[in-house]
SEROSE-860938 format. One record per residue (C-alpha): x, y, z. Coordinates in steps of 0.05 Angstrom, whole numbers. Layout:
<pt px="X" py="Y" pz="Z"/>
...
***
This chain:
<pt px="1" py="-2" pz="2"/>
<pt px="62" py="50" pz="18"/>
<pt px="83" py="39" pz="-53"/>
<pt px="13" py="52" pz="-87"/>
<pt px="14" py="118" pz="-50"/>
<pt px="79" py="136" pz="-69"/>
<pt px="65" py="119" pz="-142"/>
<pt px="-3" py="158" pz="-136"/>
<pt px="37" py="224" pz="-109"/>
<pt px="86" py="216" pz="-170"/>
<pt px="31" py="214" pz="-218"/>
<pt px="-4" py="266" pz="-190"/>
<pt px="60" py="314" pz="-188"/>
<pt px="81" py="291" pz="-261"/>
<pt px="15" py="316" pz="-289"/>
<pt px="12" py="380" pz="-324"/>
<pt px="-50" py="418" pz="-356"/>
<pt px="-53" py="449" pz="-425"/>
<pt px="-102" py="472" pz="-476"/>
<pt px="-123" py="432" pz="-534"/>
<pt px="-140" py="461" pz="-604"/>
<pt px="-213" py="469" pz="-585"/>
<pt px="-196" py="511" pz="-518"/>
<pt px="-203" py="451" pz="-476"/>
<pt px="-157" py="433" pz="-421"/>
<pt px="-123" py="366" pz="-415"/>
<pt px="-74" py="333" pz="-373"/>
<pt px="-14" py="300" pz="-391"/>
<pt px="43" py="261" pz="-360"/>
<pt px="115" py="262" pz="-370"/>
<pt px="134" py="185" pz="-369"/>
<pt px="206" py="203" pz="-348"/>
<pt px="184" py="241" pz="-292"/>
<pt px="147" py="182" pz="-259"/>
<pt px="216" py="146" pz="-255"/>
<pt px="251" py="194" pz="-219"/>
<pt px="256" py="214" pz="-148"/>
<pt px="271" py="280" pz="-117"/>
<pt px="340" py="251" pz="-108"/>
<pt px="348" py="227" pz="-171"/>
<pt px="336" py="301" pz="-201"/>
<pt px="379" py="328" pz="-152"/>
<pt px="435" py="279" pz="-178"/>
<pt px="421" py="292" pz="-250"/>
<pt px="429" py="372" pz="-230"/>
<pt px="489" py="360" pz="-186"/>
<pt px="529" py="313" pz="-239"/>
<pt px="513" py="369" pz="-295"/>
<pt px="541" py="421" pz="-253"/>
<pt px="601" py="384" pz="-230"/>
<pt px="626" py="367" pz="-302"/>
<pt px="612" py="438" pz="-328"/>
<pt px="655" py="466" pz="-272"/>
<pt px="711" py="418" pz="-285"/>
<pt px="706" py="434" pz="-358"/>
<pt px="712" py="509" pz="-344"/>
<pt px="771" py="495" pz="-304"/>
<pt px="805" py="458" pz="-361"/>
<pt px="786" py="512" pz="-403"/>
<pt px="822" py="560" pz="-363"/>
<pt px="883" py="520" pz="-343"/>
<pt px="897" py="515" pz="-420"/>
<pt px="886" py="590" pz="-423"/>
<pt px="944" py="597" pz="-381"/>
<pt px="983" py="541" pz="-402"/>
<pt px="973" py="537" pz="-479"/>
<pt px="1030" py="493" pz="-495"/>
<pt px="1001" py="435" pz="-460"/>
<pt px="937" py="431" pz="-510"/>
<pt px="990" py="438" pz="-564"/>
<pt px="1026" py="372" pz="-538"/>
<pt px="960" py="329" pz="-544"/>
<pt px="954" py="344" pz="-623"/>
<pt px="892" py="384" pz="-615"/>
<pt px="880" py="438" pz="-663"/>
<pt px="856" py="493" pz="-615"/>
<pt px="843" py="505" pz="-541"/>
<pt px="766" py="489" pz="-550"/>
<pt px="786" py="420" pz="-589"/>
<pt px="826" py="400" pz="-527"/>
<pt px="766" py="417" pz="-481"/>
<pt px="718" py="380" pz="-526"/>
<pt px="766" py="317" pz="-522"/>
<pt px="756" py="319" pz="-449"/>
<pt px="683" py="330" pz="-454"/>
<pt px="677" py="266" pz="-494"/>
<pt px="729" py="233" pz="-453"/>
<pt px="728" py="160" pz="-490"/>
<pt px="782" py="123" pz="-454"/>
<pt px="814" py="94" pz="-509"/>
<pt px="831" py="162" pz="-543"/>
<pt px="893" py="170" pz="-499"/>
<pt px="941" py="114" pz="-505"/>
<pt px="997" py="152" pz="-477"/>
<pt px="955" py="141" pz="-410"/>
<pt px="968" py="62" pz="-421"/>
<pt px="904" py="48" pz="-389"/>
<pt px="914" py="91" pz="-325"/>
<pt px="850" py="127" pz="-301"/>
<pt px="827" py="170" pz="-247"/>
<pt px="882" py="185" pz="-189"/>
<pt px="937" py="149" pz="-226"/>
<pt px="924" py="191" pz="-294"/>
<pt px="920" py="259" pz="-250"/>
<pt px="979" py="247" pz="-215"/>
<pt px="1020" py="246" pz="-285"/>
<pt px="1004" py="321" pz="-283"/>
<pt px="1053" py="329" pz="-230"/>
<pt px="1103" py="281" pz="-249"/>
<pt px="1173" py="301" pz="-278"/>
<pt px="1179" py="250" pz="-325"/>
<pt px="1115" py="259" pz="-361"/>
<pt px="1120" py="298" pz="-420"/>
<pt px="1050" py="297" pz="-445"/>
<pt px="989" py="345" pz="-442"/>
<pt px="986" py="359" pz="-366"/>
<pt px="923" py="389" pz="-366"/>
<pt px="895" py="332" pz="-401"/>
<pt px="919" py="282" pz="-357"/>
<pt px="897" py="322" pz="-291"/>
<pt px="828" py="337" pz="-314"/>
<pt px="816" py="275" pz="-349"/>
<pt px="833" py="237" pz="-286"/>
<pt px="784" py="282" pz="-245"/>
<pt px="727" py="274" pz="-291"/>
<pt px="741" py="200" pz="-295"/>
<pt px="732" py="205" pz="-212"/>
<pt px="670" py="242" pz="-218"/>
<pt px="643" py="192" pz="-274"/>
<pt px="660" py="135" pz="-224"/>
<pt px="624" py="168" pz="-168"/>
<pt px="561" py="175" pz="-207"/>
<pt px="567" py="106" pz="-236"/>
<pt px="578" py="130" pz="-302"/>
<pt px="510" py="156" pz="-315"/>
<pt px="481" py="214" pz="-341"/>
<pt px="412" py="215" pz="-314"/>
<pt px="385" py="175" pz="-252"/>
<pt px="316" py="138" pz="-238"/>
<pt px="282" py="112" pz="-182"/>
<pt px="324" py="42" pz="-177"/>
<pt px="392" py="72" pz="-186"/>
<pt px="435" py="78" pz="-127"/>
<pt px="498" py="116" pz="-112"/>
<pt px="554" py="108" pz="-59"/>
<pt px="569" py="170" pz="-11"/>
<pt px="641" py="149" pz="-6"/>
<pt px="653" py="152" pz="-77"/>
<pt px="623" py="221" pz="-85"/>
<pt px="659" py="243" pz="-16"/>
<pt px="728" py="217" pz="-41"/>
<pt px="715" py="255" pz="-106"/>
<pt px="710" py="319" pz="-67"/>
<pt px="768" py="311" pz="-22"/>
<pt px="811" py="296" pz="-91"/>
<pt px="789" py="365" pz="-110"/>
<pt px="821" py="397" pz="-51"/>
<pt px="883" py="356" pz="-69"/>
<pt px="887" py="376" pz="-145"/>
<pt px="883" py="453" pz="-126"/>
<pt px="936" py="441" pz="-73"/>
<pt px="979" py="410" pz="-117"/>
<pt px="965" py="460" pz="-173"/>
<pt px="997" py="515" pz="-128"/>
<pt px="1052" py="474" pz="-95"/>
<pt px="1081" py="415" pz="-136"/>
<pt px="1139" py="441" pz="-179"/>
<pt px="1188" py="406" pz="-227"/>
<pt px="1268" py="407" pz="-211"/>
<pt px="1282" py="476" pz="-234"/>
<pt px="1229" py="501" pz="-182"/>
<pt px="1176" py="518" pz="-230"/>
<pt px="1101" py="497" pz="-224"/>
<pt px="1075" py="442" pz="-268"/>
<pt px="1017" py="483" pz="-285"/>
<pt px="1001" py="556" pz="-277"/>
<pt px="935" py="569" pz="-239"/>
<pt px="921" py="622" pz="-190"/>
<pt px="957" py="687" pz="-191"/>
<pt px="972" py="711" pz="-121"/>
<pt px="1011" py="773" pz="-141"/>
<pt px="974" py="832" pz="-104"/>
<pt px="974" py="874" pz="-175"/>
<pt px="943" py="819" pz="-209"/>
<pt px="906" py="777" pz="-164"/>
<pt px="865" py="716" pz="-187"/>
<pt px="840" py="663" pz="-143"/>
<pt px="786" py="641" pz="-195"/>
<pt px="813" py="564" pz="-201"/>
<pt px="807" py="555" pz="-126"/>
<pt px="738" py="585" pz="-122"/>
<pt px="710" py="539" pz="-181"/>
<pt px="747" py="475" pz="-151"/>
<pt px="711" py="498" pz="-85"/>
<pt px="641" py="505" pz="-118"/>
<pt px="654" py="434" pz="-148"/>
<pt px="674" py="406" pz="-80"/>
<pt px="615" py="434" pz="-47"/>
<pt px="568" py="405" pz="-99"/>
<pt px="598" py="332" pz="-88"/>
<pt px="600" py="343" pz="-12"/>
<pt px="524" py="359" pz="-14"/>
<pt px="508" py="302" pz="-64"/>
<pt px="545" py="258" pz="-10"/>
<pt px="506" py="280" pz="46"/>
<pt px="441" py="271" pz="2"/>
<pt px="458" py="200" pz="-17"/>
<pt px="485" py="179" pz="53"/>
<pt px="415" py="209" pz="79"/>
<pt px="373" py="167" pz="32"/>
<pt px="418" py="106" pz="47"/>
<pt px="404" py="117" pz="120"/>
<pt px="484" py="116" pz="135"/>
<pt px="535" py="158" pz="163"/>
<pt px="601" py="167" pz="140"/>
<pt px="671" py="190" pz="173"/>
<pt px="704" py="251" pz="149"/>
<pt px="778" py="234" pz="139"/>
<pt px="829" py="285" pz="170"/>
<pt px="889" py="289" pz="131"/>
<pt px="941" py="337" pz="102"/>
<pt px="929" py="356" pz="26"/>
<pt px="1007" py="374" pz="26"/>
<pt px="1026" py="293" pz="32"/>
<pt px="959" py="265" pz="10"/>
<pt px="954" py="222" pz="-55"/>
<pt px="889" py="216" pz="-93"/>
<pt px="836" py="179" pz="-56"/>
<pt px="806" py="117" pz="-95"/>
<pt px="738" py="121" pz="-120"/>
<pt px="722" py="65" pz="-173"/>
<pt px="746" py="13" pz="-125"/>
<pt px="698" py="29" pz="-71"/>
<pt px="639" py="-12" pz="-57"/>
***
């Protein structure tokens, strides 16, 4: 009986009223609406915002580090960002099958000579894809893991720390991002990463509440941290 009541509420909520050609009103139901809970719709929006935020960061990084997209063979900065948007895993043999944290870490490795923006952002996007179970839309029977979302958020924190601190043997940052010069201060990268982290943390809390679980917030120093696992969590 409880499920019957839930379905009835969803049907009523999904009904919309419109005018037919004769000027009469009629109700219609969007079938997709019936298959989505409130949490599903939140997840749809959250995922889209997170991915959009990461692609914006990628574009900004390419603007400050134009030599990187040229390394990948892209014809333009926009084309390089589009490659990330599509993110077909087999498109980058230079990653040797690595994903997520293992790929992102290449961006801060002395021996890596490829596109560092591509490596970092491909890794971060892969973490987000895994946290959202590689789905673009969510329905009533779909489930998410709050720890995957939480770990993805922490990895954004680690990424912004590495961007500002990891350097090569010559003492140069591997990738330019925030500008701390008082005359030309720019913290837009950190702000956008912060927004992405907030979205992921919010989604983790929503999922934990729905699952009737709590999770421990890890206490660690980003200065010594490595990217946390996402795909391998159950």
